[in-house]
ROVOFI-692134 format. One record per residue (C-alpha): residue number from 0; residue in one letter; chain; x, y, z. Coordinates in steps of 0.02 Angstrom, whole numbers. Layout:
<rs>
R   resi   resn   chain       c1       c2       c3
R    NUM      A       A        X        Y        Z
...
</rs>
This chain:
<rs>
R   resi   resn   chain       c1       c2       c3
R      0      M       A     1421    -3289     3123
R      1      I       A     1282    -3259     2996
R      2      K       A     1239    -3414     2894
R      3      R       A     1171    -3384     2719
R      4      K       A     1080    -3500     2599
R      5      I       A     1202    -3450     2463
R      6      D       A     1343    -3535     2560
R      7      N       A     1273    -3707     2518
R      8      Y       A     1237    -3651     2340
R      9      I       A     1419    -3601     2312
R     10      K       A     1485    -3762     2390
R     11      H       A     1370    -3870     2281
R     12      Y       A     1413    -3769     2125
R     13      Y       A     1599    -3801     2141
R     14      E       A     1570    -3985     2177
R     15      T       A     1473    -4009     2015
R     16      T       A     1559    -3899     1884
R     17      R       A     1729    -3833     1835
R     18      N       A     1658    -3665     1781
R     19      A       A     1682    -3499     1869
R     20      L       A     1541    -3415     1964
R     21      L       A     1492    -3231     1964
R     22      V       A     1397    -3176     2120
R     23      T       A     1295    -3020     2088
R     24      G       A     1193    -2905     2199
R     25      A       A     1181    -2737     2284
R     26      R       A     1317    -2665     2395
R     27      Q       A     1334    -2723     2575
R     28      I       A     1230    -2883     2560
R     29      G       A     1370    -3001     2611
R     30      K       A     1440    -3064     2445
R     31      T       A     1623    -3045     2493
R     32      F       A     1598    -3122     2666
R     33      S       A     1515    -3280     2597
R     34      I       A     1649    -3300     2464
R     35      R       A     1789    -3280     2592
R     36      Q       A     1709    -3412     2701
R     37      F       A     1705    -3530     2552
R     38      G       A     1886    -3485     2513
R     39      K       A     1938    -3558     2681
R     40      T       A     1898    -3732     2614
R     41      F       A     2043    -3718     2488
R     42      K       A     2226    -3741     2528
R     43      S       A     2261    -3572     2447
R     44      F       A     2144    -3422     2427
R     45      V       A     2192    -3270     2323
R     46      E       A     2087    -3112     2331
R     47      I       A     2104    -2969     2207
R     48      N       A     1994    -2817     2243
R     49      F       A     1993    -2700     2094
R     50      I       A     1938    -2549     2198
R     51      E       A     2070    -2572     2333
R     52      M       A     2201    -2620     2201
R     53      P       A     2170    -2503     2052
R     54      E       A     2339    -2550     1982
R     55      A       A     2269    -2724     1950
R     56      V       A     2145    -2652     1826
R     57      E       A     2286    -2587     1718
R     58      L       A     2387    -2745     1745
R     59      F       A     2257    -2858     1664
R     60      K       A     2222    -2745     1516
R     61      G       A     2288    -2816     1354
R     62      A       A     2324    -2990     1423
R     63      K       A     2316    -3108     1274
R     64      S       A     2310    -3281     1352
R     65      S       A     2282    -3375     1515
R     66      S       A     2469    -3394     1542
R     67      D       A     2488    -3207     1518
R     68      I       A     2350    -3171     1645
R     69      L       A     2420    -3295     1772
R     70      L       A     2595    -3224     1754
R     71      R       A     2529    -3050     1790
R     72      L       A     2424    -3117     1935
R     73      S       A     2578    -3193     2016
R     74      T       A     2662    -3022     2020
R     75      I       A     2528    -2943     2132
R     76      T       A     2498    -3080     2261
R     77      S       A     2610    -3157     2390
R     78      V       A     2490    -3303     2414
R     79      P       A     2556    -3463     2332
R     80      L       A     2462    -3521     2177
R     81      I       A     2443    -3709     2201
R     82      K       A     2376    -3803     2050
R     83      G       A     2210    -3888     2084
R     84      E       A     2200    -3818     2262
R     85      T       A     2183    -3630     2239
R     86      L       A     2026    -3522     2230
R     87      V       A     2055    -3353     2147
R     88      F       A     1928    -3220     2197
R     89      F       A     1909    -3066     2086
R     90      D       A     1807    -2938     2185
R     91      E       A     1726    -2775     2125
R     92      V       A     1741    -2836     1945
R     93      Q       A     1634    -2691     1883
R     94      Q       A     1799    -2596     1888
R     95      C       A     1884    -2723     1772
R     96      P       A     1768    -2793     1637
R     97      D       A     1923    -2866     1550
R     98      I       A     1939    -2999     1684
R     99      V       A     1758    -3054     1657
R    100      T       A     1790    -3069     1471
R    101      A       A     1951    -3167     1503
R    102      I       A     1877    -3291     1627
R    103      K       A     1842    -3419     1489
R    104      F       A     2029    -3431     1453
R    105      L       A     2066    -3459     1637
R    106      V       A     1930    -3592     1654
R    107      D       A     1995    -3679     1497
R    108      D       A     2171    -3678     1569
R    109      G       A     2105    -3773     1720
R    110      S       A     2248    -3737     1840
R    111      Y       A     2143    -3650     1972
R    112      R       A     1961    -3617     2020
R    113      Y       A     1885    -3443     2001
R    114      I       A     1745    -3344     2083
R    115      L       A     1696    -3165     2044
R    116      S       A     1589    -3034     2129
R    117      G       A     1548    -2851     2121
R    118      S       A     1420    -2714     2145
R    119      L       A     1323    -2617     2013
R    120      L       A     1355    -2757     1890
R    121      G       A     1190    -2726     1802
R    122      V       A     1245    -2546     1778
R    123      E       A     1427    -2567     1733
R    124      L       A     1444    -2731     1638
R    125      K       A     1326    -2702     1493
R    126      D       A     1452    -2697     1351
R    127      L       A     1566    -2846     1375
R    128      R       A     1669    -2883     1219
R    129      S       A     1641    -3069     1241
R    130      E       A     1528    -3135     1376
R    131      P       A     1597    -3302     1441
R    132      V       A     1441    -3407     1407
R    133      G       A     1472    -3588     1452
R    134      Y       A     1618    -3544     1564
R    135      M       A     1536    -3445     1703
R    136      G       A     1375    -3461     1803
R    137      V       A     1286    -3310     1877
R    138      K       A     1201    -3308     2048
R    139      D       A     1100    -3162     2113
R    140      M       A     1118    -3125     2298
R    141      F       A     1001    -3023     2407
R    142      P       A      987    -2963     2588
R    143      L       A      942    -3095     2717
R    144      D       A      767    -3160     2691
R    145      F       A      656    -3190     2842
R    146      E       A      705    -3373     2861
R    147      E       A      890    -3326     2865
R    148      F       A      852    -3187     2989
R    149      I       A      760    -3293     3116
R    150      S       A      894    -3426     3102
R    151      C       A     1026    -3295     3144
R    152      V       A      932    -3232     3297
R    153      G       A      915    -3407     3371
R    154      I       A      765    -3500     3296
R    155      N       A      822    -3678     3267
R    156      D       A      793    -3786     3112
R    157      T       A      664    -3894     3202
R    158      I       A      547    -3746     3229
R    159      I       A      575    -3682     3052
R    160      G       A      539    -3858     2988
R    161      S       A      375    -3864     3085
R    162      L       A      324    -3697     3012
R    163      R       A      363    -3760     2837
R    164      E       A      259    -3917     2867
R    165      A       A      113    -3810     2925
R    166      W       A      125    -3709     2764
R    167      L       A      139    -3862     2652
R    168      N       A       -3    -3953     2740
R    169      R       A     -106    -3793     2761
R    170      T       A     -126    -3820     2948
R    171      A       A     -122    -3696     3091
R    172      V       A       38    -3661     3187
R    173      D       A       50    -3688     3375
R    174      E       A      -19    -3525     3448
R    175      F       A      132    -3492     3560
R    176      V       A      253    -3519     3415
R    177      H       A      144    -3413     3302
R    178      G       A      149    -3269     3425
R    179      K       A      338    -3275     3444
R    180      I       A      370    -3283     3256
R    181      M       A      253    -3135     3231
R    182      E       A      358    -3038     3358
R    183      L       A      514    -3082     3259
R    184      F       A      430    -3027     3097
R    185      Q       A      395    -2856     3174
R    186      L       A      578    -2849     3224
R    187      Y       A      630    -2897     3047
R    188      L       A      531    -2750     2978
R    189      V       A      649    -2637     3075
R    190      V       A      817    -2728     3067
R    191      G       A      795    -2795     2891
R    192      G       A      918    -2908     2803
R    193      M       A     1077    -2808     2777
R    194      P       A     1212    -2915     2862
R    195      A       A     1295    -2767     2950
R    196      A       A     1128    -2714     3025
R    197      V       A     1086    -2893     3078
R    198      N       A     1258    -2914     3157
R    199      K       A     1239    -2750     3249
R    200      Y       A     1070    -2805     3319
R    201      I       A     1139    -2976     3374
R    202      E       A     1287    -2890     3459
R    203      S       A     1193    -2750     3546
R    204      N       A     1002    -2766     3533
R    205      N       A     1015    -2577     3512
R    206      L       A      898    -2515     3375
R    207      Q       A      980    -2343     3372
R    208      E       A     1146    -2425     3327
R    209      V       A     1058    -2531     3196
R    210      M       A      982    -2375     3120
R    211      A       A     1153    -2290     3116
R    212      V       A     1220    -2437     3013
R    213      Q       A     1070    -2426     2896
R    214      Q       A     1094    -2239     2872
R    215      D       A     1277    -2270     2828
R    216      I       A     1222    -2393     2694
R    217      I       A     1097    -2268     2622
R    218      R       A     1233    -2135     2615
R    219      L       A     1345    -2261     2525
R    220      Y       A     1207    -2294     2397
R    221      K       A     1189    -2107     2367
R    222      R       A     1378    -2090     2341
R    223      D       A     1366    -2229     2213
R    224      I       A     1228    -2133     2123
R    225      A       A     1337    -1977     2116
R    226      Q       A     1491    -2074     2063
R    227      Y       A     1422    -2192     1931
R    228      D       A     1291    -2086     1844
R    229      P       A     1335    -1902     1870
R    230      S       A     1226    -1843     1724
R    231      N       A     1067    -1915     1801
R    232      K       A     1113    -1916     1985
R    233      L       A      982    -1788     2038
R    234      Y       A      838    -1886     1961
R    235      I       A      903    -2052     2028
R    236      E       A      926    -1988     2205
R    237      E       A      756    -1903     2204
R    238      I       A      673    -2064     2146
R    239      F       A      765    -2159     2283
R    240      N       A      706    -2033     2414
R    241      L       A      527    -2044     2350
R    242      I       A      511    -2232     2377
R    243      P       A      448    -2220     2558
R    244      P       A      317    -2083     2530
R    245      E       A      257    -2161     2367
R    246      L       A      227    -2327     2455
R    247      N       A      124    -2233     2584
R    248      A       A       12    -2162     2448
R    249      K       A     -162    -2237     2429
R    250      N       A     -126    -2350     2280
R    251      K       A       63    -2361     2310
R    252      R       A       95    -2339     2124
R    253      F       A      243    -2227     2081
R    254      I       A      173    -2062     2014
R    255      L       A      294    -1970     1900
R    256      K       A      216    -1800     1932
R    257      R       A      279    -1808     2111
R    258      L       A      454    -1816     2037
R    259      N       A      424    -1675     1914
R    260      E       A      263    -1595     1857
R    261      H       A      313    -1614     1675
R    262      A       A      404    -1781     1692
R    263      K       A      377    -1910     1556
R    264      F       A      426    -2091     1581
R    265      D       A      538    -2099     1428
R    266      R       A      644    -1958     1498
R    267      V       A      671    -2035     1670
R    268      E       A      663    -2221     1625
R    269      N       A      852    -2239     1634
R    270      S       A      850    -2172     1812
R    271      F       A      726    -2305     1866
R    272      L       A      828    -2438     1775
R    273      W       A      987    -2379     1861
R    274      L       A      911    -2409     2033
R    275      T       A      845    -2579     1978
R    276      N       A     1008    -2634     1895
R    277      A       A     1107    -2575     2047
R    278      G       A      998    -2688     2155
R    279      V       A      940    -2550     2272
R    280      A       A      757    -2543     2215
R    281      L       A      628    -2674     2167
R    282      P       A      503    -2627     2031
R    283      V       A      338    -2721     2028
R    284      Y       A      251    -2694     1860
R    285      N       A       66    -2692     1824
R    286      V       A      -11    -2833     1721
R    287      E       A     -175    -2814     1626
R    288      E       A     -232    -2993     1656
R    289      P       A     -187    -3130     1781
R    290      K       A     -143    -3253     1643
R    291      M       A       13    -3352     1600
R    292      P       A      139    -3291     1549
R    293      L       A      124    -3133     1652
R    294      L       A      271    -3051     1562
R    295      L       A      168    -3032     1403
R    296      A       A       35    -2930     1497
R    297      R       A      162    -2816     1582
R    298      S       A      144    -2628     1571
R    299      R       A      310    -2539     1548
R    300      N       A      267    -2376     1636
R    301      L       A      145    -2429     1773
R    302      F       A      236    -2496     1925
R    303      K       A      263    -2491     2112
R    304      L       A      440    -2462     2173
R    305      F       A      496    -2551     2332
R    306      Q       A      654    -2536     2434
R    307      S       A      776    -2682     2414
R    308      D       A      783    -2704     2603
R    309      I       A      639    -2679     2724
R    310      G       A      757    -2618     2862
R    311      L       A      826    -2481     2749
R    312      L       A      647    -2429     2711
R    313      A       A      608    -2414     2897
R    314      S       A      765    -2310     2924
R    315      Q       A      707    -2187     2790
R    316      Y       A      549    -2148     2887
R    317      A       A      546    -2026     3033
R    318      E       A      667    -2061     3175
R    319      G       A      588    -2155     3319
R    320      I       A      472    -2257     3208
R    321      Q       A      564    -2419     3245
R    322      M       A      487    -2454     3415
R    323      R       A      317    -2400     3350
R    324      I       A      330    -2529     3211
R    325      I       A      382    -2666     3333
R    326      K       A      237    -2624     3449
R    327      G       A      114    -2620     3305
R    328      D       A       65    -2437     3322
R    329      K       A     -106    -2416     3239
R    330      D       A      -60    -2246     3168
R    331      I       A       71    -2323     3053
R    332      N       A       27    -2380     2877
R    333      F       A       83    -2560     2894
R    334      G       A        8    -2604     2726
R    335      S       A      153    -2526     2630
R    336      I       A      283    -2598     2749
R    337      Y       A      208    -2774     2739
R    338      E       A      199    -2763     2550
R    339      N       A      382    -2713     2539
R    340      A       A      430    -2862     2649
R    341      V       A      333    -2982     2537
R    342      A       A      405    -2907     2376
R    343      Q       A      580    -2926     2448
R    344      E       A      546    -3106     2498
R    345      L       A      478    -3155     2326
R    346      V       A      624    -3076     2233
R    347      A       A      750    -3161     2349
R    348      H       A      672    -3328     2301
R    349      G       A      692    -3296     2116
R    350      I       A      508    -3252     2087
R    351      V       A      459    -3101     1982
R    352      P       A      311    -3013     2066
R    353      Y       A      181    -2911     1971
R    354      Y       A       23    -2823     2027
R    355      Y       A     -147    -2822     1943
R    356      N       A     -260    -2671     1925
R    357      N       A     -425    -2660     1833
R    358      K       A     -556    -2522     1850
R    359      K       A     -696    -2649     1850
R    360      R       A     -623    -2786     1960
R    361      G       A     -503    -2688     2071
R    362      E       A     -320    -2711     2119
R    363      L       A     -220    -2861     2181
R    364      D       A      -62    -2827     2281
R    365      F       A       37    -2963     2190
R    366      V       A       15    -3094     2056
R    367      I       A      155    -3219     2026
R    368      E       A      190    -3373     1922
R    369      L       A      218    -3524     2033
R    370      N       A      235    -3703     1974
R    371      G       A      149    -3670     1808
R    372      K       A        1    -3572     1878
R    373      V       A      -42    -3393     1922
R    374      L       A      -54    -3363     2110
R    375      P       A     -140    -3203     2170
R    376      I       A      -73    -3134     2335
R    377      E       A     -154    -3005     2448
R    378      V       A      -61    -2928     2596
R    379      K       A     -168    -2867     2741
R    380      S       A     -103    -2785     2900
R    381      G       A     -271    -2752     2985
R    382      K       A     -408    -2857     3063
R    383      D       A     -525    -2845     2913
R    384      Y       A     -416    -2957     2806
R    385      E       A     -564    -3058     2744
R    386      T       A     -627    -2905     2651
R    387      H       A     -546    -2910     2480
R    388      R       A     -662    -2859     2340
R    389      A       A     -535    -2872     2198
R    390      L       A     -474    -3043     2253
R    391      S       A     -651    -3109     2267
R    392      N       A     -692    -3042     2094
R    393      I       A     -540    -3126     2018
R    394      M       A     -568    -3292     2105
R    395      D       A     -751    -3295     2048
R    396      C       A     -702    -3259     1868
R    397      K       A     -724    -3418     1763
R    398      E       A     -616    -3344     1625
R    399      Y       A     -461    -3352     1736
R    400      D       A     -507    -3510     1834
R    401      L       A     -374    -3482     1967
R    402      P       A     -357    -3633     2083
R    403      E       A     -291    -3543     2239
R    404      A       A     -254    -3374     2316
R    405      V       A     -158    -3322     2471
R    406      V       A     -198    -3182     2592
R    407      F       A      -53    -3144     2708
R    408      N       A     -107    -3067     2873
R    409      N       A      -70    -3066     3060
R    410      D       A     -176    -3216     3111
R    411      N       A     -146    -3403     3107
R    412      L       A     -167    -3510     2953
R    413      R       A     -339    -3567     2894
R    414      I       A     -424    -3604     2729
R    415      V       A     -590    -3535     2665
R    416      G       A     -639    -3606     2496
R    417      K       A     -497    -3575     2374
R    418      I       A     -415    -3443     2483
R    419      T       A     -276    -3482     2607
R    420      Y       A     -264    -3355     2748
R    421      A       A      -85    -3370     2809
R    422      P       A       26    -3278     2934
R    423      I       A      128    -3142     2850
R    424      Y       A      291    -3229     2897
R    425      M       A      244    -3379     2789
R    426      A       A      292    -3278     2636
R    427      M       A      463    -3356     2670
R    428      F       A      395    -3521     2603
R    429      I       A      338    -3454     2433
R    430      E       A      470    -3540     2329
R    431      K       A      489    -3620     2159
R    432      N       A      493    -3810     2155
R    433      N       A      646    -3890     2077
R    434      V       A      556    -3970     1931
R    435      A       A      644    -4109     1836
R    436      P       A      688    -4070     1654
R    437      T       A      553    -4105     1526
R    438      F       A      606    -4213     1380
R    439      Y       A      512    -4214     1216
R    440      K       A      558    -4290     1048
R    441      V       A      464    -4283      883
R    442      D       A      444    -4449      796
R    443      I       A      508    -4422      617
R    444      S       A      531    -4605      574
R    445      G       A      388    -4602      446
R    446      L       A      464    -4461      344
</rs>
């Protein structure tokens, strides 16, 4: 069984609040499975799927109170509703925005606990009549990150803990362990983090079967495009198909002219936003300066577009590439694949990645905000990873005064000046610290 970090998050959430929780994310990333596992801890678990039960959408329309909603709920489930011991799961809520609006009445009533989930929520739930602020938390979910992946394929917590200590203390990893984790990272580039693909690999070790699962997911995404945005579906699907070749381009930036010779960003912006809001693509925007806050320096129409899952990206390349990736074939552009893996890892950890590009100083693969500082990140797949003109220029710039930079590569960890050269798999340890709240009060006693 695949264990996910979100499982502990959900458990802790329901131990510390009476509110409902909405789990968001792309299709096929394991939202429903994790929620069902949590549901087993309740005496009674009720699941309403608004796609499988379209009649439920009509049933909840026009409900005026919690008692009205609960009465209607009792007519479509045979599971007993036990006060204080029942978890009600509303799945695919993008089909029934009314239930999201009504959740505050149900939480106020207090008879049962509630959890919600769905796909394409960023696309479908934009115009809620009354968003239940204060009654419902929201948690983004993503494909398995690398730490979750290696845990699923048999790496125990002790080894993962030793790797984390090496990262925190900036010390080298045991060479044997380093070699094995690098092998697993190459495997992760092919299998990725979609639970169905990971399960298929664990069951069979057959990469062809894994690829078949991934292709099914891509076809599902394309059906969603056609179903949910028919007016723009051709643009959206073409953008989705262009992600792999665009990442292989020299600067990896998405070039609109490859989409359409006369394309202007304003005309196709909604198509890019659809893919982002649906959770199937990860945009990384350009910033003009590596200064806090990075959001203020963001360019709206200069960006790289990454796949939401590195395994899906690999499956979009030519058939047979999987074993070549695992063996480290020198003819493959690993730079784009490594960058996609790092972008996916950062986003899964709640970090917004940007990239920096300046004609004078050069380009940085990523710049992020971490613990109140800007951290430049370079991703190198070759042996010349110590050659990084742009990074050297930025780190030597007194105006920015950056304390540290990280270069992810294939070799073991070592430090040279302000630059940490770390194994590519250590991107799994780039995380935000849980900082205690900051209290501040103005003294107005003299007024």
